[in-house]
C-alpha positions in Angstrom: -57.0 -153.3 11.7 -53.4 -152.6 12.3 -51.6 -149.5 11.3 -49.7 -151.3 8.7 -52.9 -152.3 7.0 -54.1 -148.7 6.8 -51.2 -147.3 4.9 -51.0 -148.1 1.4 -48.0 -150.0 0.5 -45.5 -148.3 -1.7 -43.3 -150.1 -3.9 -39.5 -150.3 -3.3 -37.8 -147.0 -4.0 -40.9 -144.9 -4.3 -39.9 -142.7 -1.3 -36.3 -142.3 -2.7 -37.4 -141.3 -6.2 -39.3 -138.2 -5.0 -36.2 -137.3 -3.0 -34.0 -137.8 -6.1 -36.3 -135.6 -8.2 -36.2 -132.8 -5.6 -32.4 -133.1 -5.3 -32.1 -133.0 -9.1 -34.1 -129.8 -9.3 -32.0 -128.1 -6.6 -28.7 -129.2 -8.3 -30.0 -127.9 -11.7 -31.0 -124.5 -10.1 -27.6 -124.2 -8.4 -25.8 -125.0 -11.7 -27.8 -122.4 -13.6 -27.1 -119.8 -10.9 -23.3 -120.6 -10.9 -23.3 -120.6 -14.7 -24.9 -117.1 -14.7 -22.3 -115.8 -12.2 -19.4 -117.2 -14.2 -20.6 -115.9 -17.5 -21.2 -112.5 -15.9 -17.6 -112.4 -14.7 -16.2 -113.5 -18.0 -18.2 -110.9 -19.8 -16.5 -108.2 -17.8 -19.7 -107.1 -15.9 -18.0 -106.5 -12.6 -20.7 -104.3 -11.0 -20.5 -103.4 -7.4 -23.4 -104.4 -5.2 -23.3 -100.9 -3.6 -24.0 -97.6 -5.3 -21.7 -95.8 -2.9 -18.6 -94.6 -4.6 -15.3 -96.1 -3.5 -13.1 -94.3 -1.1 -10.7 -92.2 -3.3 -7.8 -93.2 -1.1 -8.3 -96.9 -2.0 -8.4 -96.4 -5.8 -5.2 -97.2 -7.7 -4.3 -94.5 -10.2 -2.5 -95.4 -13.4 -0.4 -92.6 -14.8 -0.1 -92.7 -18.6 2.0 -89.6 -19.2 4.7 -90.2 -21.8 8.2 -88.7 -21.3 10.2 -88.1 -24.4 13.5 -89.8 -24.3 16.4 -88.8 -26.5 17.7 -92.0 -28.0 21.4 -91.6 -28.9 22.0 -92.1 -32.6 25.1 -94.1 -33.3 26.7 -93.6 -36.6 28.1 -96.5 -38.3 31.5 -95.9 -39.8 32.0 -97.5 -43.1 35.5 -98.8 -43.4 37.1 -97.6 -46.6 38.7 -101.0 -47.1 35.4 -102.8 -47.0 34.7 -102.1 -50.7 36.5 -101.4 -53.9 36.1 -98.6 -56.3 36.5 -98.5 -60.1 37.0 -95.3 -62.0 36.0 -95.1 -65.7 37.1 -92.1 -67.7 34.0 -90.6 -69.4 35.6 -87.1 -69.6 37.9 -88.0 -72.6 40.6 -86.0 -70.7 43.7 -88.3 -71.0 45.1 -89.5 -67.6 42.3 -87.9 -65.5 41.0 -91.3 -64.3 44.5 -92.3 -63.3 45.0 -89.0 -61.3 41.7 -89.5 -59.5 42.7 -93.1 -58.7 45.9 -91.9 -57.0 44.0 -89.2 -55.1 41.4 -91.6 -53.7 44.1 -94.2 -52.8 45.8 -91.4 -50.9 42.5 -90.9 -48.9 42.4 -94.6 -48.0 40.1 -96.1 -50.6 40.9 -99.3 -52.4 40.7 -98.3 -56.1 41.2 -100.7 -59.0 43.4 -99.5 -61.9 41.6 -96.8 -64.0 39.8 -97.8 -67.2 37.9 -96.0 -69.9 34.2 -96.1 -70.7 32.9 -98.1 -73.6 32.9 -96.6 -77.1 29.1 -96.0 -77.0 29.3 -93.8 -73.9 29.4 -90.1 -74.9 31.7 -87.6 -73.2 30.2 -86.8 -69.8 30.2 -83.4 -68.2 28.9 -84.4 -64.8 30.6 -87.1 -62.7 28.3 -89.8 -61.3 28.9 -92.6 -58.8 27.1 -95.8 -59.6 26.7 -98.6 -57.0 25.7 -102.3 -56.8 22.5 -103.0 -54.8 24.2 -103.6 -51.5 26.7 -100.7 -51.8 24.6 -97.6 -51.6 26.3 -96.4 -48.4 29.7 -96.9 -50.0 28.7 -94.9 -53.0 27.4 -92.1 -50.8 30.7 -91.9 -49.0 32.6 -91.8 -52.4 30.2 -89.2 -53.7 30.8 -87.0 -50.6 34.5 -87.4 -51.0 34.2 -86.2 -54.5 32.4 -83.1 -53.4 28.8 -84.2 -53.4 28.3 -85.7 -56.8 25.1 -87.6 -57.7 24.7 -91.4 -57.1 22.6 -93.9 -58.9 22.1 -97.7 -59.1 24.4 -99.5 -61.5 23.1 -99.3 -65.0 22.8 -102.3 -67.3 25.0 -102.7 -69.3 27.8 -101.3 -67.3 29.4 -98.5 -69.3 33.0 -99.6 -69.1 35.3 -100.8 -71.9 35.1 -104.3 -70.5 31.4 -104.3 -69.6 32.2 -105.0 -65.9 33.9 -103.5 -62.9 35.7 -106.6 -61.6 35.6 -106.8 -57.8 34.5 -103.3 -57.3 31.0 -102.5 -56.0 31.2 -98.7 -56.8 31.9 -97.2 -60.2 32.9 -93.6 -60.7 32.0 -92.4 -64.2 34.4 -89.4 -64.3 33.0 -86.4 -66.1 34.8 -83.2 -67.2 33.6 -81.4 -64.0 36.2 -83.3 -61.9 38.7 -84.4 -64.6 42.2 -83.2 -63.8 41.1 -81.4 -60.6 42.2 -82.0 -57.1 39.7 -83.5 -54.6 38.1 -81.1 -52.2 39.7 -80.9 -48.8 38.8 -83.7 -46.5 36.2 -82.9 -43.8 37.2 -83.0 -40.2 
């Protein structure tokens, strides 16, 4: 008998399929190992393979001390001609709103002609500066010029004889405390 006769005949591809199976197992094992290593790095588990501490000279040090910095504060100067003022006489002192109008114009403010309060507004003892929603800084400047009087948002209805203040954004409701008196000396 010949040697070919002693070996059982294998079908076509039978030798290659066992090689393919082995290769598939090796590729799968390598893929699992690589997947594990990638996931470990993504998870932040960067452990050193050595338990020996690193050389202190090779460690980067991050300094997190904070140093206070003085930030310069820039004051914004409000231009007196950027807004208009209306004075309404609530003091019932004749001519006092006109006098205050002249004094404020002398200081550089744009002041509309003086008017009276409406008939329903009682005589006021304290002067108050009212402002429209966007004119709070202008009202504060006017109040300071008057010697530090109170400010408040514009009431509704507006307490003037016409019920409005025209183009003005600030209303001075002049009380007896400032009626007929000179303005305080200008600062600076």
